[in-house]
C-alpha positions as CSV (number, residue, x, y, z in Angstrom):
1,A,0.0,0.0,0.0
2,Q,1.1,3.6,-0.6
3,M,0.1,7.1,0.6
4,M,-2.8,8.4,-1.4
5,K,-4.6,11.7,-1.4
6,I,-8.2,12.7,-2.4
7,D,-10.0,16.0,-2.0
8,L,-13.3,17.6,-2.6
9,Q,-14.5,21.2,-2.4
10,A,-17.9,22.9,-2.2
11,Q,-19.2,26.4,-2.2
12,I,-20.3,27.9,1.1
13,E,-22.0,31.2,1.9
14,S,-20.5,32.1,5.2
15,S,-17.1,33.8,5.5
16,P,-14.1,31.5,5.9
17,N,-13.3,33.3,9.2
18,R,-16.7,32.2,10.8
19,L,-16.5,28.6,9.7
20,F,-12.8,28.3,10.7
21,D,-13.8,29.7,14.1
22,I,-16.4,27.0,14.7
23,Y,-13.9,24.2,13.7
24,K,-11.0,25.6,15.7
25,N,-12.5,27.2,18.8
26,K,-16.1,25.9,19.1
27,S,-16.0,22.3,17.9
28,N,-18.1,21.5,21.0
29,L,-21.0,23.1,19.1
30,L,-20.8,20.5,16.3
31,P,-23.1,17.9,18.1
32,K,-25.7,20.7,18.5
33,I,-25.4,21.9,14.9
34,C,-25.5,18.5,13.2
35,P,-26.6,15.9,15.8
36,H,-27.5,13.3,13.2
37,R,-23.8,13.4,12.1
38,V,-21.8,14.2,15.3
39,Q,-23.0,12.8,18.6
40,T,-20.2,13.7,21.0
41,I,-16.7,15.2,21.1
42,K,-14.6,14.7,24.2
43,V,-11.3,16.4,24.7
44,L,-8.8,13.8,26.1
45,E,-5.6,15.8,26.0
46,G,-4.9,19.6,25.7
47,D,-7.7,22.1,25.3
48,G,-9.2,20.8,22.1
49,K,-8.2,23.9,20.2
50,T,-4.5,23.7,19.8
51,V,-1.9,21.5,18.0
52,G,-1.3,18.3,20.0
53,S,-4.9,18.2,21.4
54,V,-6.5,14.8,21.4
55,R,-10.2,14.4,21.0
56,L,-12.6,11.4,21.0
57,W,-15.4,11.7,18.5
58,T,-18.6,9.7,18.2
59,Y,-20.2,10.3,14.8
60,V,-22.6,8.5,12.5
61,M,-21.8,7.0,9.1
62,G,-24.3,4.3,8.6
63,G,-24.0,3.4,12.3
64,P,-22.1,5.0,15.2
65,V,-18.4,5.3,14.7
66,I,-15.7,6.2,17.3
67,A,-12.6,8.0,16.3
68,K,-9.7,9.4,18.3
69,D,-7.9,12.3,16.6
70,R,-4.9,14.6,17.2
71,I,-4.8,18.1,15.9
72,D,-1.6,18.2,13.8
73,A,-1.6,21.7,12.3
74,I,-3.6,24.9,12.5
75,D,-3.0,27.6,9.9
76,E,-4.8,30.8,11.0
77,K,-3.8,32.7,7.9
78,N,-5.1,30.1,5.5
79,H,-8.0,29.0,7.7
80,S,-7.1,25.3,7.7
81,I,-6.9,22.6,10.3
82,T,-5.2,19.2,9.9
83,F,-5.9,16.3,12.2
84,E,-4.7,12.7,12.2
85,L,-6.8,9.8,13.3
86,I,-4.8,7.9,15.9
87,G,-7.4,5.5,17.2
88,G,-10.9,4.0,16.7
89,E,-12.6,2.2,13.8
90,V,-10.9,3.9,10.9
91,T,-7.4,2.9,12.2
92,K,-8.3,-0.7,11.7
93,Y,-8.5,-0.1,7.9
94,F,-5.8,2.5,7.4
95,K,-2.1,2.6,8.5
96,S,-2.4,6.4,8.5
97,F,-5.3,8.8,8.0
98,K,-5.0,12.6,8.0
99,A,-7.7,15.1,7.1
100,T,-7.4,18.8,6.3
101,I,-10.3,21.2,6.2
102,Q,-9.7,24.6,4.7
103,F,-12.0,27.5,4.2
104,T,-11.1,30.0,1.4
105,A,-12.6,33.1,-0.2
106,D,-12.0,34.3,-3.7
107,P,-13.7,37.3,-5.3
108,D,-16.6,35.1,-6.7
109,M,-17.3,32.7,-3.9
110,N,-16.4,31.1,-0.6
111,L,-15.2,27.5,-0.5
112,V,-14.6,24.6,1.8
113,K,-11.9,22.2,0.7
114,C,-11.5,18.8,2.4
115,S,-8.5,16.6,1.8
116,L,-7.6,13.2,3.0
117,E,-4.2,11.7,3.0
118,F,-4.1,8.0,3.8
119,E,-2.4,4.7,3.5
120,K,-4.7,1.6,3.3
121,A,-4.0,-1.4,5.6
122,N,-4.4,-3.6,2.5
123,E,-5.7,-3.3,-1.1
124,D,-9.2,-4.5,-0.2
125,V,-9.9,-1.4,1.8
126,P,-12.1,1.0,-0.2
127,T,-11.0,4.5,-0.9
128,P,-12.6,6.7,1.8
129,Y,-14.8,8.9,-0.5
130,S,-17.6,8.5,2.1
131,H,-15.4,10.2,4.7
132,L,-14.8,13.1,2.3
133,D,-18.5,13.5,1.6
134,F,-19.1,13.4,5.3
135,L,-16.7,16.3,6.0
136,V,-18.0,18.5,3.2
137,S,-21.7,17.8,4.2
138,M,-20.9,18.7,7.8
139,S,-19.2,22.0,6.7
140,K,-22.3,22.8,4.6
141,E,-24.5,22.2,7.7
142,V,-22.3,24.5,9.8
143,D,-22.5,27.1,7.0
144,A,-26.4,26.9,7.1
145,Y,-26.3,27.2,10.9
146,L,-24.1,30.3,10.7
147,L,-26.4,31.9,8.1
148,K,-29.3,31.6,10.6
149,A,-27.3,32.8,13.6
């Protein structure tokens, strides 16, 4: 198996600053914003907002899934957060699994771009397009929430 990368982007209405703020500083709101996707987020190490913080997520993809992640990078200027899954269901199928969520603005539109870098445990493991769809859909729900706020 080798490292692979897939990404997906979608248009959003809210400013990159506002979406980035939810993901960086207010991730505890995610279970309230999209309860059918994210059930709980518990901070295990650190403050849950800075590099090195470890969080335990319970989310729904078909059924309940548990994942432990570590925040690897936060780029304030480019509104991006990278986290690596270090435990839970996904790590049974992937030797490594990193996700980056970035919010950008260009003159015509605002965008969310989600990227996954991963190494499959074996060739039978499907490419995680469903995880990419999940991240983009969640961002669109956060966007819709912000538009109402």
